[in-house]
N, C-alpha and C positions, 0 to 999 in steps of 0.2 A: 367729857371730847371723850371721842374716840381712842382706842387705844390699836396700833401699826405694829406689826412684829417685826422688827428690823435684824435685817440679816447682814452679816460682818461682809467689809467689800471684799476679802478674802476670797469668803464662799460663793460670792455672785462672779469674782477672775474665774474660780476655780470651773462652774460653770457654763461661762462663757467657752477658756481652756475649753472642755468638756465639749462643750455644741462641736466646738470647730472643730475641733477633733473626726470627731464622728464626719462632719459632712466632707474633708481633707479625704475619711476613709475611705467614701458612697461614689468621690470622686475618681482617687487613686482606682479603683475595682472598675468602673464602669471602661477608661480607658483601658485599664489591663484585657477587660475581656473585647476592645473593640479592638487593640493592637493583634490581638490573639487566632478574632478572626478575619481580620485583615490580612493576616500574615496566611490564613488555613486559606483564604480567600486567594492568593497571589501562589499559592505553591499548586492550587486547581486549575487554576488561569495558566501559568509552569506547565504542568504534565499533561495538559489538553492541547499547550502550543503545536506538541510534537505528534498529535494527532488531527490537528485543521486545517483547511485548505483548499481548496481544487479538487486534491490528489487526494483522498482520504476514502480509505476502504470506506466498501458500503455494509451494511452489518447483513447482507443477503452473504455477502460473499467472506465474512469471518463465521457466521452462520455453517460453514462448510469445510472450517480447520478440520476438523477430527477428522470428517471424511480422506478429505486432502492428507492427510497425514499418515494414514492407516495402507493408505496404495502407495505414497513416498519408499514408506518401509521395507512394503514388501521390493523397494528395486533399490533399499539402499542408501535413497535422498532423501532423510528427512530432513537435511539440514537446508535442503530447499524451498520448505513450506513458503518462505516470504516471498520468494518467486514464483512460485504457482500462486497465490492468494492472487498478489499483486499480476500475473498475466493473465487471472479470469476475469477480475477486475476488468482488463483491457480488453475482455473480450463478451463480455458479456453486464457486470455489475452483482453478479451474482446471479442474475432474473434466469426464468423460462425452464425449459426440460435437457437444455442444454446448456451448459451453464461455460462450460470450459470451451464450445464450438468447438465438437469432435469426430463430429457424424463425415468429413471429407475424411480426414486421417484414417475412418471406421468403415467406412462404406465406398470412400469415396463418392459423395453426394451431397448435398447440402438438406438435411432435415430427418436423416433417418436415426438420429438416437432421439427417442422423449422421454428419456429414463438418464435422472439428473448423475445415479449413482453411477452407470456405468458411463455417462458423460464422462466425468470425473477419472472412474479404472480408465476406460481409451486417450483421455489428456494424459494422464501421467505418465501410461504408458509412453504415448505418441513424443511427449518431451524427454522422458529418460531412454530414449531410441536416438532422437537428433543430437542429445546432449554426447553419447558416447560416442558416435560419428564423428561430433565436434569434436572428441579432445578433449570433451568438459569445459571449452570455449564456451559460456553461459552466455556471452550477445550473439552470437554463431548458433549457438539454438535455440534462442530468442528467433532471432529470425526466420531460423528453419522451421520454427512449428509455427509461422505463418508463411514463408512458402514454398515448404515441403522441403525434404531431404537432398533436390537435386540443386539447392544453393551452396550447400557441402561442399558439393561435386565444384560447383563451378568456385567458391572461395578455395576449393584445395590449390586448381588450377592457376587459381592468383595469388599465389606467397600466401599459400593458407589460413588469413590471417581475419577474422571481421573489419569491415571500414561499413560507413552511412553509403561510399563511392561506389564501392563493390554492390549493394542494393540496391543503388539505382541501376545500378548497370542493368544487370538481373533481370529488378520488374519489368526496363523498357526492353530488353531484346523478347520477355517472355509477352509482352502484351502487343508485342507485333505481329511475333508465332501465333498466337491467339485469336486476336481480336476480331478477327476477322469471323470466328466463331462461336464464340460467348461473347454474352453481352457483357462489359464491367462496368462497372461505378469508381470515379477515382476518388477515395473517398476526404484527399486532402487536395487544395489545388495549387499546391508546389508539383505535386503529383502530377495533375493534369496538364499543369507547366512543362513539366520535365519527360511528358510522355510516356509518366512509369506511374500505368495501374492498377500492375499485376500486383495483390495486397497490398504490404500497408510499410511502402520503405521508411517510414518514423516507428515503426515499432517498439525496436529496442528503448529506444528514446521515451515512447508510449508506454512500455512498461514497468522500468527501471521509476519512473517518475512516480507512482503507486510504491515500488520496492521501498519508496522514504519512509511510508507509511506503515508496510506490511513488515519492518527492518524492529518498527516498536514492539510490534505482540504475541512476535515470535525472534526464534535465539536463530537468525539467517547470517548474524554479522560474520562467522567465515566464507558466506557466499561472496562477501561485498568484499572483504580482502582483497579475496581471492579474483574479483575478476578487477581490480583495481590494480593488483601485479601485472595480469594476463597484457 
């Protein structure tokens, strides 16, 4: 008769328990890894959520941040980096040789700037000029960047505070004055309906929509606070 080695019941139970604990440890390890990875993913999604959507700055614009800061520093306006990034995004998306669309303020004609650094230098200088004339009113300065400094005089004669209604009125007035000698393109349907095709009557809102993204990559909150208090 063959001989079989017999194991005590306690030894068999010990091996079963030990095997079960190993399996449990593996399961706990897998669950832990899943929780860690899921948490990291959620954090990344949450972190990216602030910079997603239709009004996100392009990488081309973000690449200009050091150059913008260089020239803003010369005017003591480093806190306005986010505003200028948003402005550039509205003007060109960071594309082309005149990303700040500075030609008209530089030489009085479209297309005379073909050097991106000159465009940034002039764009910052133009913004600094209208911001000073607007006595720090960022919204008035932004609309004047688009309309020209004449808008500041127009506003000062009518209470001295920017409103979209004044922007529409000024645009309509200038359009009526110049449409016989200059070919205008109404960039918004609303502008066409209002006969206000000079510049962009929604320029301030358009720039500030990008500022929501710009302030996540700059320290421009002080500017936003000042704007909300104005």
